[in-house]
N, C-alpha and C positions, 0 to 999 in steps of 0.2 A: 549874779550878771553872767551872761554866757554868750560867746562869739565864735564864729566858724572861719576858718580861712580857707577860701576855694583856690583851687588852681595851681597847687605847689608841684613842684616837678620832682626831685629825688634828690637824695644825698651823694648819689654819684655825680650831681652837677654841684659844685661847691659854691659857685656863686649863687645860684638859686636857694641853696641852704643857707648862706650867708643873707640873704634878704630875708627869708623867712624867720631865722633867729632875731634878726633886728626889729621886725615886725612884732615878734611874740614879747620882746623886750619893750618895746614901746608901748604897747596895748596895755601891759601888765604895770607898767609905770603911771600910764594915764588912768587906769581904772584898776585899782589895787582890789584883789581878790576874784579876778576876771577868771572865770573857766574857759578853756580853749579846746578846739578840736580843730583838724585840718585834713584835707584831701592830699592823697599823694601819689604820684602813678608808682611807685615801690613801696607800698605801706609795710612789708613785712620788713624790709631794710630799714625805713626811715622810723619805725618804731623804735629800734635801738638807740637813736639818737635823740627823737622828740620825747619819747615816753618817759624817760628819768626826768624829763622837765615838767610832768603833769600834763602832757598835751596828748589828748587821743588821736590817732591817726586812723585815717579811714580810706576806703577803696574808691575809685571815682565810680561815678554813675555809668558813664560809657568807657569801654576799653580804648587804648591807643595801640593799633598794632603794631607800631614801631618797637614796643616791648620784646616781640618775639622774632627771631631770626629765622628766615627761611619762609617761603609761601606757605608750606604745610604747616606749620607751627603757628603761623599768623593766624590762619583759618581756624585752627582748632583753639587755640588761646581767646580769640574774639568770643567764637561760640560759646566757649566755658565759661567764660566772664558773663555774657549776656544772659546765659540761663541759670544764674545764681541769684535769686531774689533778696536773699539776706541781707548782702551788703547794700544792696539799694534802698531797701527799707530802713537800714539803720541812718544810712547818709540822710535820706529825707526826715527821720525822727530827729537827727541833731540838728539839721536846717530848723525844722519847726520849734524846736524848743531852744533856739538861739534867740538873742535879742537884736542881732545884727550880723551881717556877714561882711567880709573882706575879700575882694576880688585880689590874691596876692600881687605884689608887685614884680616886674620882671618885663619880659617881652613875649608876652602869651598870644596877642592878637595880631597876627600876620597871617599871610598866605603867599608863598612861592609859586602855586599853580595857578595855571590860567584858566582852569576849569573848576570844578568843585573842589573845595578844600577837603582836606582827609579828616579822619575822625578824631585825632588828637585836638584839632581846631576846634570842632563840635562839642568834644568833652569840654572844653573850657566855655562855649557858649552856654551849654545844657546847664551846667552848674550855676551860672549867675541867674539863667532862667527860672530854675528852681526856686531859688532864694526869692525871686521876684514875686514868683506865684504865690508863695508860701506868706507872701506878705511882709518879708522882712527888709530893712533898708539895707542897702549894699553900698560900700565905698571901695571904689576902685584905688587901691594903694599905688605908689608913683611906678607908672608903665611906659612902655614905649607902644605906640600904635602904628601898623603898616610895616613894609609895604604891602599893598593888596592888590596882587596880579589877577584876583577874582573879583568882579563884581558882586557876585554873591557873598562873599566874605565880607567886603565893605558894608553892605547892606545889613548883613546880621550884627555886625560890631554895632553900627550906628542906631539899631532898633535897641540893642541893649542901653544905650545911653538915654534914648526917650522915654524909655520905661518911667513911669512916677515913683517907683520904689529906688531908682538910683539917686543916693544920696549927694554923692560927690565923686568927682573924676580928677584924679591927682595923675599929670604927666611928668615925666623926669628928663624931657630934654625939648627944646624949642621947636625942632623940625615938626614931630608928632604933635605938639601943642599948636602950632598955627594950622596944620592939615586939618585938625580936628575941628578947630574953632571955625574954619572956612565952610564946614559941612554939615553944621548942625543948626536946629533954630534958636532964637535968641535964649529962649527958656531954658535951653539944654547949656548954652553958653556961659551962664552964669555960675553952673556947677563946675567948670573946669578950672583946676588951677596947676600951677607949675609946681613941683617939689622935688629935691633932688632924690636921686636913687638911695633906696633904704639901705643898702650894702656900705655907704659911706660912713653910717652910724656905727660899724664894727669898731671895737677896740683894737688898736695895732697890736702885732707881736710884741709881747714884753721880754722874752729870753733874749738873753744877750750873747748866748752860745750859738755857733753855727749848727744849722739842721745837719744831721749825722749823713743824708743823702748829699749833701753838698760839701762838707767838711774836707773830703780827701782833695778837691779840685783846686788847683793853683789860680790865683786872682790876675786880673780880672774874670769874675765868673758871670758869663752871659746866659742867663736862662731864656728859654724859648717856647712859647705855646702857640700851637697850630689846631686848626678845626678844618673837618672836611666841610667843603661848602659847595653848592651846586651851582651856582653862579646863573640864576634864574633867567637873566638876560640873554643870554646865549641862545641863538636861533636853532642850533643843532647839537645833537649829544656829541659829536666830533669836536664841535667848538667848544664845549663843556667840559670834555676831556682834556683839551689843550690849556683851557686856562687854569684847570686844577693842578695840572703836572708845572705850568711855567710859576704859578703860584708858590709851590714847593720849593721849586728850584731858586727862586727868588730869595727866599727866606734862606736856604742854605748858602746862596753867595753872599748874601749881606753880612751873616753871621761869621762867615769864613773869611771875609774881608774886614770884618773888625778885628778877629782875632790874629790876623797877619800883621795887623799894624800895632796892635796892644797887647798881644801876647795873651796870657791867660787860658780860658777854657770854655766849653760850651755844655749846657744841660739842657736837653730836651724832656719837657714836663708834660704829659697828657692831663691837661688839667679837669676835662669832663671825662668821665668813663662811662656813660650811658645816658638813660636805658637803653635807648636804641642805637643802631647803626650809626645813624645820621649825627646824633649827640656825641659818640664814642671817639674821643680824640686818638686814642692808641692805635687807631686804622692809619691817619694821615702822619701820626707822629713817627710810625714805623717806616713810611716812605720817607720822610725828612731824616731820620737815623741813617738809613741805608746812603745816603749821599755824605752824611757828616763821617761815620766811622771810618770811610775810605779815606778821608782827607785829613784826619787826625790821630794821633797816638791815643793809645786806650787810658793812659793817664790824664788825659786832657779833654775828655768827653765822658758824659754820664746820659743814658735814659733812664729816667727816674719814673717808677709806677708805684703809686701808693695804693694800699688796698681801696675797696670800695666805700667802706664805711669811714675812711679818712674825714674829720671833719673840717671845717674851713680854717679852725685855729692852725691846723697842720700847714695848710697852704700859705698862710700868713706868715708862719714861721719860716717856711721853706724861701718865700721869695725874698723875705727879709735877708736871707743869708747868701743872695745873688748881688752881684754889683750893678746890674742893670739888666733890664727885661726887654725881649721883643715878643709883644703879647697881640695874638689874633683873639684869643678869648677876652672879651671886654672886661670881665671880673678878675682875670688874673693880673691885667693891669691895674685896677682897683685895688686890689690885694696889696700889690709891691708898693704902690704910692702910699697907701695906709701905713706900710711898715717901713717907709724912708727909702726905698729903692726906686730910682729912675726908671721909666719905663716909656718905650715906643710903641704906639697902637697901631694895628693894622684892623681897619673897621669894614664891616661888610652891611650894617644897618646903621640907621640913624642914631642908635644909643650910643655907638662907638665915639665918634666924634662930639655928639652931646655932652656925654659924660666927661671926657677929655676937656672940653672947652668950660665945661662947669667949674673944673680945678684950675683954669688959668692954664692950661696946657695944649690947648689945640694945636698948635703948630706941630706938635709931635704924633699927629695921627695922619694916618694913610690909606686912602680907598684900596680895597683889595684887588680890584680889576685893573689898577694902575700903578703897581708897584715896579721900581726900579731898584735892583739891588744896590747900585750906588748910592742913591739918595737914602735909601734906608740904613745903610752903613753909616753914612756919615752923620744922620741924625742920632744914630747910636752913640758915637763919639761925642756929638754936641751937646746931648742931654747930660751925658758922663762929666763932660768938663765943667758945664753950667750949675750942675748940681748943687754945690756948695750955695750957690747965690739963690737957688730956687727953692731949697728945702724949707727954709722958715717961712717964707710966703705962703708955701703949700700948706704946711700945718696950721698956719693962722686960716687958710681959707677952709680948710677940713673941719676946723673948730666952728666956723660961721657957718658951714654946711649943715653940721649936725643939729645947730641951734635952730636953723630954718627949719629942718624935717619936724623937731619936736613943735615948735612954733605954729607951723602951718597945719599938722595933722590933730594935735590934741584939742584944740578947740573944736574941730569938726566932729571927734569923737564926742565931745561934752554935748554937742548939739543933739546929734543921734541919740544919744542915751536919754536926753530930756524929750526926745521926739518931735525936735523942731525941725521944719525943713531945710 
C-alpha cells in the first residue's frame, strides 16, 4: 500500500511540519506498512527531517516564486524549475503508483488577491488535479478554506471538490465548513465533514527542564510571535502600511503593559522562518524587537532565532518554558497550549478563532485589525490568573479532540483502501 501527501509547505514552518508529522503517524497507524511520499516547497531541507522516517520528499510540479527573493532571482528560479522535466516526471510516477493521495491539512486554499491568485495557489491546485487526472482518490485532510478575494480562486477550489475522485473533504473549523456547504451541490455536501486540526494530535513537550533559550530570563516569561500580514481589506498601500505599523506597536504596548504590572521578561520568537518573505517572521519580529529593546534592560528580553531545521518538538519545548504566549502564528498558540502554557491568540484568518474555540478558549482570540493594547494586556493577565482552573479541562478537551481525529479519519481511510465511495 502506498500514498502521497500533496501540498506540504516546509520545515521552516513548524506549524505545517507538525501537521505533516501528525498525518504521517496517523496514516501509518491506520495502514501498517504504508509507503509514503510527499511534496515540499523546500525538498532539500525537508529530506533531512522526513527522510529518516522513510518518507520520500519530492519537488512540486509548479514553482512558487516566493521561494526566491528579488525580482531577478524569482524569474530565474521559476524558469529554472519549469525547465527541469525529471522532478516532474518523478512526481507523476509517484502519484501514478500510489493507491490514494492526501491533500495536506492546513491553510492552503485561500487568495488575498482581487485579481488572479499567484503561482503558489495554483501549485496546490495542480497537484490535486494531477492526482484526480491519474485516477487516484483524494482525501482533503483537515483544512481551512478561504477567504477568497478572487472569484477565479473560488471557482478553482470548488471544481476540485466536485470532481468524482474527491473522496472526502475534512474542514478544521466551522466558518470554512459553513461557507463550503453553502456553495456546493448536495452530492458534494455529503463528502464534507468537520475534523480538528491535525497538529492537535502531537505529543506535548516532555522535558521538565527549561529550554536553554529561555532559561536565563526571569519569570513570568511572556513569549511573543508575530507575522507579516498584508491586511488585504485595506483599500490603499498607505492604509496597509498604517495597519501593519499599528499592529506591531499594539503588540509591543500590550507586552510592555503586562511586564510593567507583572514583572518578568519578554521573548520574541520568529516562529516561521520562510520559505518566502511573506512567511518569514524574522522580518516583522525585527520591527517588534526594535520597540522592545529600547524599553527593557537586556537581562529581561530575548530575540530567539532557532535554526531553519529546528523541528516542531523544539518549539513545543520552547513554549513549554514560557509562562504565557501572545501568539499571532496560530500554531504557536497550539504548541503552547499542547505544552500546558496559556496563550492569547491574534487571528488573521478563520483558522485562529476556529481552533481556539475548538479548545474552549475562544474568548482569548482577537482579530488582528481590531487590536487594542489595553484589552490584549488585560487578557494576558486574565488567562494567566485563570490558568490553574483551565488547565485540566483543556487537557481533557485535547484528549477528546485527538480521539475525534482518529475516529473521524481512520474509517474513511479504510473505505478508500477498499475502493468504497
